[in-house]
C-alpha positions in Angstrom: 8.5 -5.5 73.3 12.0 -6.2 74.6 14.8 -7.8 72.6 14.6 -10.8 74.8 10.8 -11.2 74.2 11.4 -10.8 70.4 14.1 -13.6 70.5 11.7 -15.8 72.5 8.9 -15.2 70.0 11.2 -15.9 67.1 12.3 -19.2 68.7 8.6 -20.1 69.3 7.8 -19.4 65.6 10.7 -21.5 64.5 9.5 -24.3 66.7 6.0 -24.1 65.3 7.4 -24.1 61.8 9.5 -27.2 62.6 6.4 -28.9 63.9 4.5 -28.1 60.7 7.1 -29.7 58.5 6.2 -33.4 57.8 8.6 -35.9 59.4 8.8 -39.7 59.3 9.1 -41.3 62.7 9.6 -45.0 61.7 13.2 -45.8 62.8 13.3 -49.3 61.3 12.0 -48.2 57.9 14.5 -45.4 57.8 17.4 -47.7 59.0 16.6 -50.5 56.5 16.3 -47.9 53.7 19.7 -46.5 54.6 21.4 -49.9 54.9 20.0 -51.0 51.5 21.5 -47.9 49.9 24.9 -48.7 51.5 24.5 -52.3 50.3 23.9 -51.0 46.8 27.1 -48.9 47.0 29.0 -52.0 48.2 27.9 -53.9 45.1 29.2 -51.1 42.9 32.5 -51.0 44.7 32.8 -54.8 44.6 32.4 -54.8 40.9 35.1 -52.2 40.6 37.5 -54.2 42.8 36.7 -57.4 40.9 37.0 -56.2 37.3 39.4 -53.3 37.5 41.8 -54.4 40.2 41.1 -58.2 40.0 40.8 -58.4 43.8 39.7 -61.9 44.9 36.4 -60.9 46.7 36.0 -64.4 48.1 39.3 -64.1 50.0 38.9 -60.5 51.2 40.5 -60.1 54.6 39.1 -58.1 57.6 41.4 -55.1 56.9 40.2 -55.0 53.3 36.5 -55.2 54.4 37.1 -52.3 56.8 38.6 -50.2 54.0 35.7 -51.2 51.8 33.1 -50.0 54.4 34.7 -46.5 54.5 34.8 -46.2 50.7 31.1 -47.2 50.6 30.3 -44.4 53.0 32.3 -41.9 50.9 30.3 -43.1 47.9 27.1 -42.5 49.8 28.2 -39.0 50.8 28.6 -37.9 47.2 26.1 -40.1 45.3 23.1 -39.7 47.6 22.7 -36.0 46.9 22.3 -36.8 43.2 19.4 -39.2 44.0 17.7 -36.6 46.2 18.2 -33.9 43.7 16.9 -35.8 40.6 14.4 -38.1 42.2 13.6 -36.8 45.7 14.4 -40.3 47.1 17.0 -43.0 47.0 16.6 -46.7 46.0 16.3 -47.8 49.6 13.9 -45.0 50.5 11.8 -45.7 47.4 11.3 -49.3 48.6 9.6 -48.0 51.7 7.8 -45.1 50.0 10.0 -42.4 51.7 10.5 -39.0 50.0 12.6 -36.0 50.9 11.9 -32.5 49.7 12.0 -28.9 50.9 9.0 -27.6 52.9 7.6 -25.9 49.7 7.7 -29.2 47.8 10.9 -28.6 45.8 13.6 -31.3 45.3 16.8 -30.6 47.2 19.7 -29.0 45.3 22.9 -31.0 45.2 24.4 -28.7 47.9 21.3 -29.1 50.2 21.5 -32.9 49.7 25.2 -33.0 50.4 24.6 -31.0 53.6 21.9 -33.3 54.8 23.9 -36.5 53.9 26.9 -35.1 55.8 24.7 -34.6 58.8 23.5 -38.2 58.6 27.1 -39.4 58.3 28.3 -37.5 61.3 25.4 -37.2 63.8 23.6 -40.3 62.6 26.4 -42.8 61.8 29.3 -41.4 63.8 31.4 -41.3 60.6 31.3 -45.1 60.6 33.9 -45.1 63.4 33.7 -48.4 65.3 31.8 -48.2 68.7 31.1 -44.5 68.2 28.9 -45.4 65.3 26.8 -47.7 67.5 26.3 -44.9 70.0 25.2 -42.5 67.3 22.8 -45.0 65.7 21.3 -45.6 69.1 20.8 -41.9 69.7 19.2 -41.5 66.3 16.9 -44.5 67.0 15.9 -43.0 70.4 15.1 -39.6 68.8 13.0 -41.1 66.1 11.1 -43.4 68.5 10.2 -40.4 70.6 8.9 -38.5 67.5 11.7 -36.0 67.7 13.1 -34.5 64.4 16.6 -35.6 63.6 19.1 -32.6 63.5 19.8 -33.0 59.8 16.0 -32.9 59.0 15.0 -29.8 60.8 14.4 -27.8 57.6 13.5 -30.9 55.4 10.1 -32.3 54.5 10.3 -36.1 55.1 7.2 -38.0 54.0 6.0 -41.5 53.6 3.6 -42.6 50.9 2.1 -45.6 52.7 3.0 -48.4 55.2 1.8 -51.4 53.2 3.2 -54.8 54.1 4.3 -55.6 50.5 7.1 -53.1 50.9 8.8 -55.5 53.4 8.6 -58.2 50.7 10.1 -55.8 48.2 13.0 -55.1 50.6 13.7 -58.8 51.0 13.5 -59.4 47.3 15.8 -56.4 46.6 18.4 -57.8 49.1 18.1 -61.2 47.5 18.7 -59.7 44.0 21.7 -57.8 45.4 23.3 -60.9 46.9 22.7 -62.7 43.6 24.6 -59.9 41.8 27.5 -60.2 44.3 27.6 -63.9 43.8 27.6 -63.5 40.1 30.5 -61.0 40.3 32.5 -63.4 42.4 31.8 -66.3 40.0 32.7 -64.2 37.0 36.2 -63.6 38.5 36.9 -67.3 37.9 36.4 -66.9 34.1 39.8 -66.4 32.4 40.5 -63.4 30.1 40.8 -65.7 27.1 38.2 -68.3 26.1 37.9 -70.9 23.3 41.0 -72.0 21.3 44.2 -70.6 22.9 47.5 -69.5 21.5 50.5 -70.0 23.7 50.4 -66.3 24.6 46.7 -66.5 25.6 47.4 -69.6 27.7 50.2 -67.7 29.4 47.9 -64.7 30.0 45.3 -67.0 31.6 48.0 -68.7 33.7 49.3 -65.4 35.0 45.8 -64.1 35.6 44.9 -67.0 37.9 48.3 -66.8 39.6 47.7 -63.2 40.6 44.0 -63.7 41.3 44.5 -66.7 43.5 47.7 -65.3 45.0 49.8 -68.3 43.9 53.3 -66.8 43.5 56.5 -68.2 42.2 59.0 -65.7 43.6 59.1 -62.9 41.0 58.6 -65.3 38.0 55.8 -65.4 35.5 55.1 -66.9 32.1 56.0 -64.7 29.1 54.1 -64.8 25.8 56.1 -67.8 24.7 55.1 -69.8 27.8 58.6 -69.6 29.2 59.5 -68.4 32.7 60.6 -64.8 33.0 61.5 -62.5 35.9 59.6 -59.4 36.8 61.4 -56.3 37.8 62.3 -56.3 41.5 59.7 -54.3 43.4 61.2 -54.7 46.9 59.1 -57.8 47.7 61.0 -60.5 49.6 60.2 -64.1 48.7 61.0 -67.0 51.0 61.3 -70.4 49.4 60.9 -73.6 51.5 62.3 -76.7 50.0 63.4 -77.3 46.4 61.0 -75.6 44.1 62.4 -75.1 40.6 59.6 -74.1 38.2 59.1 -76.7 35.4 59.3 -75.7 31.7 55.9 -76.2 29.9 55.8 -77.8 26.5 53.0 -77.2 24.1 51.4 -79.2 21.3 50.2 -76.8 18.6 47.7 -77.5 15.8 46.8 -74.7 13.4 48.4 -72.2 15.7 46.4 -73.2 18.8 47.3 -75.2 21.9 45.9 -78.7 22.0 48.3 -80.1 24.7 50.4 -78.9 27.6 52.9 -80.9 29.5 56.0 -80.7 31.7 58.4 -83.3 33.2 60.6 -83.1 36.3 63.5 -85.4 37.3 65.6 -84.8 40.4 68.4 -87.1 41.7 70.3 -87.1 44.9 68.8 -83.8 46.2 69.6 -82.8 49.8 66.7 -80.4 50.2 63.0 -81.0 50.9 60.9 -81.3 47.8 57.8 -79.1 47.4 54.9 -80.5 45.4 54.1 -79.3 41.9 50.4 -79.0 42.7 50.3 -75.3 42.2 51.9 -75.5 38.7 49.6 -78.3 37.7 46.5 -76.5 39.0 47.3 -73.2 37.3 48.1 -74.9 34.0 44.8 -77.0 34.3 42.6 -74.0 35.0 44.3 -71.8 32.4 43.6 -74.5 29.7 40.3 -76.1 30.9 38.9 -72.8 32.1 39.0 -71.6 28.5 36.6 -74.3 27.3 32.9 -73.7 26.6 31.9 -75.9 29.5 33.4 -73.3 31.9 30.6 -70.9 32.6 29.3 -68.7 35.4 28.8 -70.7 38.7 30.8 -73.6 37.3 32.2 -76.1 39.7 35.1 -76.9 37.4 37.8 -75.0 39.3 36.8 -76.7 42.6 36.8 -80.2 40.9 40.3 -79.6 39.4 41.6 -78.4 42.8 40.2 -81.4 44.6 41.6 -83.9 42.0 45.1 -82.4 42.3 45.3 -81.6 46.1 43.9 -85.0 47.0 46.7 -86.7 45.1 49.8 -84.9 46.1 52.9 -86.9 45.1 50.6 -89.6 43.7 49.4 -90.6 40.2 46.1 -89.3 39.0 44.1 -88.9 35.8 40.8 -87.2 35.1 38.9 -85.7 32.3 37.3 -82.3 32.5 35.6 -80.3 29.7 37.0 -82.6 27.1 40.6 -82.3 28.4 42.4 -85.4 29.6 44.7 -84.7 32.5 47.4 -87.2 33.6 50.1 -87.1 36.2 52.6 -89.9 36.9 54.8 -89.6 39.9 57.7 -91.8 41.0 60.1 -91.3 43.9 62.5 -93.2 46.3 64.6 -92.3 49.2 62.1 -89.8 50.5 59.6 -89.7 53.4 56.2 -88.3 52.3 54.4 -85.6 54.2 53.3 -82.2 52.9 56.8 -82.2 51.4 59.1 -85.0 50.5 62.0 -85.3 53.0 65.2 -87.1 52.1 65.6 -90.2 54.3 68.6 -90.0 56.6 69.8 -93.5 55.9 69.3 -93.5 52.2 72.4 -93.2 50.1 70.4 -92.0 47.1 67.1 -90.4 46.4 65.1 -89.9 43.2 62.0 -88.0 42.1 60.2 -87.8 38.8 56.9 -86.3 37.7 55.3 -86.3 34.3 52.2 -84.1 33.8 50.2 -83.7 30.6 46.9 -82.3 29.4 45.5 -83.1 25.9 42.3 -82.2 24.1 40.2 -85.1 23.1 39.7 -85.5 19.4 
């Protein structure tokens, strides 16, 4: 027998062996199992962003979402081999009764699992590179539809327990549960770090938390532990102020060491600049104080109601009660034209603006 004949025979034997290894040729089941796993990693990463870095998930921009997608793929690359090594499946694959082992029935080692997942990531998902990933997904779908073994599964036993319809319902229910978890994480971000009765320092911590979380900045100023404005160290950020926007000094009513009232007053005379509203300062103070009350729970509409009360009454009087806190604002001005700002009237010799804001616990 010649060397060429031996090589041909060996290739035929390898082909026979490949054909004898079980494979799953159900592209949509495999695709949905894969996407659920990635969805699960996205939930884990979202929780990390929310509770460690305090990133506002509801306002995540497209660049942030793109970065998140790559991090989720990296998580898949290193976590999936653990699932395969210890369980022979992943959460998504388990939903559809899919199992991955070696041909002799052994669970994959971590290294074998990592090699397989790397193959999926490259040949199957195009490293998640836009456009190229669509091409690779289509190629993978075509191979699977034609009952051809995927390149990363040539030495892998891929089996399916059954094809019962209830597994589709389990998939839908699992996605619903995942979205509920995401919604809960986003809602939990609106709970302040301090709840119940607040000291001045705790009020200031709540205020600064919401300021950072909602990206409401006052140049490089923040409230210190005494509730007074202080300046952060310069970090190279450039702040541009439009109009007159001097931060008001908050005053606190204290009983038994805890805050029962918060107020500030502003009076401006004969100012030549535009006047910005104090809606942001009033909103942050309100949510810092009211958000600490027992009525503020997961999925609460309190932040939305406070925002609407204040934003709908810019440069106007208003009063409302929320979670046992009475909130009042009295505004008076002359010599200004009202818009998003107050503009000094050209023909007015004088102008005047005053605002008195207060919050008090009901007794």
